[in-house]
Structures are given as structure tokens and as C-alpha cells.
N, C-alpha and C positions, 0 to 999 in steps of 0.2 A: 821759248822753252816749251818742251812737250811734256804732257802728263799722261799717266796711265800706260796701257800696253796696246799693242796692235791686235786687232781681231780680223782674221781672214775669213770672211763670210762665204766666199765661193772661190774655189780653185779649179780652173779648167785647164786640162792638159791636152795638147794636140801634138801630132807628129808630122813633121814636114820632111818626108823622104820619098824616094821613088816607089816605095812599097805601100805598106798599110800603117795604121796607127800603132804606136809602140805599145806592146803588151808584154808583161812578164811571162804570162802563160796564155797561149792562144786557145781558142775553143777546141781545135783539133787535139792539142796536147792535153786539155782537160778530159776529153773523151778517152784518150789513151790511159790516163791516170785512173779513171773510173773502171776501165776494163781490167786493169791490174788489181785494183781493190776487190772487184767482184770475183775474179779468178782465184784469188788467194784469201778468201773469206774463211778465217779459221775460228770464228766464234763458237760454232757447235762443237768443233773438235776440242777446243780448250775447255769448254764447260764439261764435256764428257770425261776427259782425262783428269780434270781437277777433282771431279766427284770420286773417281777411282782412287786418286791419291789420298783423298780425305778418308775413305774407307780403309785404305791400307794402314794409315796411321792409327786408326781405331783398333784394328786387328793387332797391330804391333804392341799397342798399349795392353791389350788382353794377354799377350804372350809375356809381357813384363810382369803382369799380375800373377800369371802362372808360375813364373820363376820365383817370385816372392813367396808364393804358397809352398813351393818345394823347399825353399830355405827355411820357412817356418816349420814345416814337417820334419826336416832334418834336425832342427833345434829341439823339437818335441822328442825325437828319437834319442838325442843325446841326454835329455832329461830322464827318459826311461832307463837308459843305460846307467845313469848316475844313481838312480834309485834302486837298481837291481841288487846290490849287496844287501840293502835293508830288507828287500823282499825275500832274499835267500835266507836271511837270519830268521825272519818271522815265519816264513813258509806259508803264510796265509794268502798273500796276494801274488805269489810266484806264478801260478798258472795264468792269471789274468795279465800279469806283466809280460810274460812270454807272448801271449796272444796279441797284446798291443804292439809289441816290437815287430812281430810278423806283419801285422796290418800296416804299420808305418813303413816297413821295407817295401811291401807291395804297392802302397800308395805312391811312394817316391818313384818307384820304377814306372808306374803307369803315367804319372804326371810328367816325368822326364821324357818318356816316349812321345807323349802328346805334344809337349813343347818343341821337341825336335821336329816332329812331323809338321806342326804349324809353322815353324820357322822356315822349313823347306818350301812350303806352299807360299809363304810370304815372299821368299826370295824369287820364286817363279813369277809371282804377281808383280813384284818390283821391277824385274827385268822387262816384263811386258809393258808396264807403265812408262818406264824410261825409254823404251823403243818408240812408244807413241809420242812422247815429248820430243824425241830426236826427229821423228817424221815431221812434226809441226815446226821444229826449228829449221829443218831443211827447207820447208815451204817458205818460212819467213826469210831465210837467206836468199832463196831464189827470187822472192818478191823484192828484196832489197837490191839485188843485182839489176833487176828490170827498172826499178825506180832510179838507181844511179845512172843507168843508161839513158833514161828519159831526161834526167837532169843534164847530162852531157849534151844531149841533142838540143835542149832548150838553151843551154849556155852558148853552144856554138852558133845557134841562130841569132841570139841577142848580140853576141860579139860581132858577127858578120854585119848585122843591120846597123849597129851603133858606130862601127868603125868607118862607115861610108862618109865621104866628105859632104855629101848632100843631106846627111841625117842631122836634123835639128829638133829641138823641143820647145815649141812656143807655149807659153803659159799666160793665161789671162786671169787676173784675180780681182775680186771686189772685196774691199776691206774697209775697216774703220779704225780710227785712233783718236786719242784725246790730245789736243794741243792747247797752248795758252791762247786765250782770246785776244791777246795782244800780238800774236804771231801772224805772219801772212801765210797763205796756203802754200806758197812756194817754199818758204823756210821750213814749215812743218813737214812737207813731203821730202825735202832734202835731208832733214834730220832723221826721218823715218826710213829712208831708203835701205840702210844697212840691215835694219830689223826685218824689213819686208823680204829682202833677198835671203837672209838667214832662214826665216820661216819657210820660204818657198823651197830652198834646198833641202830642208829637213823633211818636208812633206812628200817630195817626189822620190820614188825608188831609183830613178835614173840620174839623180844629182847627188853630189856630196860637196864638201867644203872647197874642193879644188875644181869644181865644174866651172867652165868658162862661160861668162855672160856675153852673149853676142849683141843683144840690144835691150834697152829699157826705156819705156815710154809711158807717161801718164796720160791716159785717154780722157779721164774726167775726174774732177774733184770739187767738193763743195764743203763749206764749213758753216755751222750754225753760230749763234751769238754766244754760246757757252764754250766754244772751242772744239766741238765735236766735228771731226773731219771724216767725210765719206769719200772714197776714191776708187778708181778703176785703173789698173796698171796692166800693160802688155809687155811681157818679157820674152826673150828667146835665149836658150842655152844650147850648148853642145853636150848631148847626153853621153854617158859612158857606163860601162859595166863596173860595178863596185860591190863592196861588202854587203850593202843593204839588199841588193838583188840576190846575192848568194844566200843570205839568211832567210829571205822571203821564200826562196825555192826550197830550202831545207825544211822550213815550216810547213809549206803547202804539201810537200811530198813525204813528210814524216821521216826525214833523214837526220833529225837531231834528237838529242836525249833530253830528259827532264829529271829533276830531283824530286822523288816522292818521299813523303814521311809516313811511316807505318807506325800506328799507335794502338796500344791495347791496355786494358786495365790490369793485365798480368804479364809476367816475363815470358811471352810466347816465343815459339820458334817460327821464323818467317821463311816462306818459300816463294820464289818467283819462277814460274814455268818449271816447277819440279826441282829447282836447285835451291838449297838452303843458303840464305843471304845473311843470317844472323839471328841472335836471340836477345830479347829485351822488351821493355814496355814501350820504348820509342826507338825507332831505327830510321836512318836516312839511307836511301839507295838510289843510285843513278840508273835510269832505265830508258831504252830507246822509245821514241813515240810509237804508238800503235796499241794493239790489243795484247794483254798479258794476263795470265792466270796468277792470282795472288792467294796464298793460303797461310793462315795463322793457326798454329797448333799448340794446345796446352793440356797436359794430362790426357784425358780421354775425350776432349772436345776439339772440334775444328771449326774454323770460320773461313770461307773461301768465296771468291767471286772472280769474274772475268771483267777487267777494266780496260776502257779505251783511254790510254794516256795521251793527252793532247798538250800537256804542260805540267809545271810544278803543281803538286797537290798533296792533300793529306787524306789517308785512308784509315778509318778507325774501326777496329774489330773488338767488340765487348763480349766477354765470357761471363755467363751466369752460373750459379751453383758450383763455384769453384771449391774443390776438396782441399782441406788443409793437410799438408804432408805430415806424416808421423816421423818423430825423431827416431833414428836407428837405435835399437836396444843393444846393450853390451852382450858379447858372445859368452854363452855358458860353457865353462870348462868341462871337458869330457873326462870320464873315468875309464881307464883301460881295464877290460874284463873279458875273460874267455866265455864264449857263448856255447850252449849245448849244441850238439850236432844237429844240423837241419835248419838252424836260424842264421841267416846271412845278414851281416851288418852293411847297410848302404854307406858308400863313401861320402862323407859330409865335407864338401869343399868349404873353405872359409868364405863366408858371405861378405863381399865388399861393401863398404859403407855406401849407402844410397845417398843421393843428393837430397838436400832439404826439400826441393821441389822436383819430383820425378817428371821426366819428359817422355811423352808418348811418341818416341821417334822409332823408325824402323832400324832394328839392330838384329844381327844374327844371334841365336841362342848361344849362351856361353858354353865352353867346352866342359863336359862332365867327366873327362878322363881322370881316373883315380891314380894315386901314387902309392905304391905298395911299400910298406916299411920292411926293412930287413929283420931277421931274427934277433940280431944284436941290438937294434933300435928298440924292438919290442921288449927285450929283457931289461934294457936300461931304463925304459919308461916304467916298467912294472916295479923294478927295484926301487926307483925313486919314490914310489908311493908309500913304501914301507909296509905293505901287506899284500897278501895274495888270497885269491878265492879258488877253492877246489870244488868243481861242480861235476856231478856224474861219475865220481871216483869213489869207490868203497875203501874205507880205511883198512889197512892190512895189519896194523899193530895198534896197541892201546895208545901209544904215543901219538900216532897219526890221528886217532880218534879224537884225542885232546886238542891237537892242532887244528883239525877240521871243524870241530864244534865249539871250540873255545870253552869247554866245560872245565870247571876247576878240578884239580887233582885231589883225589880222596887221600886223606892222610890216615 
């Protein structure tokens, strides 16, 4: 009976064919690989465009803040209009109210113009950044084409070498195992043979479970009094191209993908090479091996880096001094009133509900086109209120004077 497991202390592989020792990638092919990597080194390009993209997100967040300021100012304007009837009655604050209304109109116009201009500039910057990412991706695609060509050349060479009838793979191993001290060396070696062959096939990239064993010879073996067996075995296999070689080539040439985990302490927006891949505190994304620009964005903050992806990994981006988003306030109802000549009312669009946590992403400024009400709609709205205000019109009769001023009728 055998105890314990086999330990392969030394595994020596040789190639017995008319050419050279079997190698998955030769020195010449390694040089070609290094030349491709050097020619398409995109580290500096990725760092530069990643920085630009981060700045773009910050500017976009500023524009979002500007739009909120406009909405707030429009709400202030509505409040001024709502208080206008009272100011007309008292006549004390009326001049100041008109002045504030004019200032509000002017401010909304100025901020709207600035937001539109900033949005146009951001659009131009966005196009420039996307073109840079596109250029990098084209280089990456060209690099991949050359790497696939190199893999094809390597595969063709290996298949040609391994398919020759003279191609064999001799392997010498020095190993040890634990046997029963009552077993003979021959019995222990015989019982261990299947494990030795299985371990050898697993170790060599040129062998798999179906590889043909051409010869198997125990060169030397000795056992101590406790059953510890030391042995040296010489084997010879027929090598073949298999999935292990293909996986090894993909790994060496960077032609396979990996699963990366993107983690943050806030629900950030995640971008890989300028393309948004999702939003959340934890995100899984499959990505080809190689160098990639990763950016996490939340509110007015960004975290970015250029990472060399060599396998599955976790990337953690922590945001400090995170602002607490304010809950949207209810919209103040407006009062329809006619303004004196010379005062223009800015069109106050309905402000959409903002998300609980605003995102500093690039968006075009919203359309500020106003919708003009018909005269019928204006009359209907005015009549619904149940009262009218007459401003800048002198009463022609005593009845009108009573109606305009709400003074009691003298009896």
C-alpha cells in the first residue's frame, strides 16, 4: 500500500527531432513581440486623454450647477410675480419689486447665454477627446492584428514541428513518494506509475490526457526504512498542439480578456477608455488584457488611472468630502399678472426633478425654447383666478375707480 502523494522534484524536458528543442515561443518570436509592444506603447497617450476627460467631467458638473442656479432664479422671479399684487396694493415696495423683477430677468438671460456658450465649448472638447480615444483604439486594433498574426506564425511553426514523425518529447523526472514500509520498491513504483504519468502530462504544455506514451523506464529508485521512496524515471511522449498551448499563447501575447471589479465608496459613474460601462458602488467588467484608462466620476470629483490589465483584479477608487444631495423642493405656483410696459417676463420652464444624487456627466444644455400661450388661454387662466389687476390705466368713471382701488362706496 502507498501513503501520501507524489512529489516531482525535478522535471526535465527535451526534444528529440531533427530541428531544435521544443519551445512554445522562440527567442526570435519574443523579439518580435517586444518590437510590437514598443511600437504601440500608448501609456502617455492614455494618461493625457484620461486627464482631459476628467477635466471635461468637472466642467460639465459646473454647467449643471449653472442650470440649477437658473432654475432657482426663475423660481425667485415667480415669487416676485406672486407678491406683485400685494406690492401694488400697498404701493410702498412697488418700485423695488419692479427693480428686482428686471434684475431677475437680466440675470436669467445672462446665465442662460453663459450656459449655452459653455455647453458648446464642452461639445467641441468632447469631440476632440473622443477623437483622441478613437486614435488610441485604432492603434490598439492595429496592435491586436499584429499580435494575432504573430500567434498564427507561432501556431503554424508548432504544428509543423510537432506533426513530424520524428518529433518526440523525452522527459526525465526525479521525484519522491511515501509507500508502506512493507511494500517492495517495484510494487510501490507500479502503483505510483499512473500518478507520475498524470502529473507529467499536466506539467508539460505539449501534453494532455490523450498524449501517447512511447516509453517509460525507471532509471533509479531507493526506499528508506520508513517507506520514503526516491526515484528517477525517463519517459518519452509524442507531443501535440493542444488547448494548453493556445491558452499559453493568448496569455503571453495579451490576446485574452480578464474580469475586473470596479469598487467605490459612492455610486460612481465608471468609464473605460472614455466609454461609460455602468454606475454603482461595485461593478464587474470584462476587459482585454493590456493597458486601459479607467475613470470613476461622482458629483464634481474624478478618480482616474491607467492600468496594465494582466488578469482578474479589483480596482478601488475612494471619494472624500462627498456632498449630500439636496431633496428637490416643490414648485411654487405662479400668479398670472400683466406687467408694465418695458418689463419682460422670462419664460420659466418646468424644472425636472433632479436625482437624489446628481451626476457630473457631460450633457448638452437643455433647450430653453419658450411656449407662447394663446390669448384664449391667457383669458381662461386669468378668469380662473377670480380677480384682475389693472396697472398703468387711469379710471375713466367713478365705478372704475371703485373697481381699481377696491375703495368702499360712499353712501
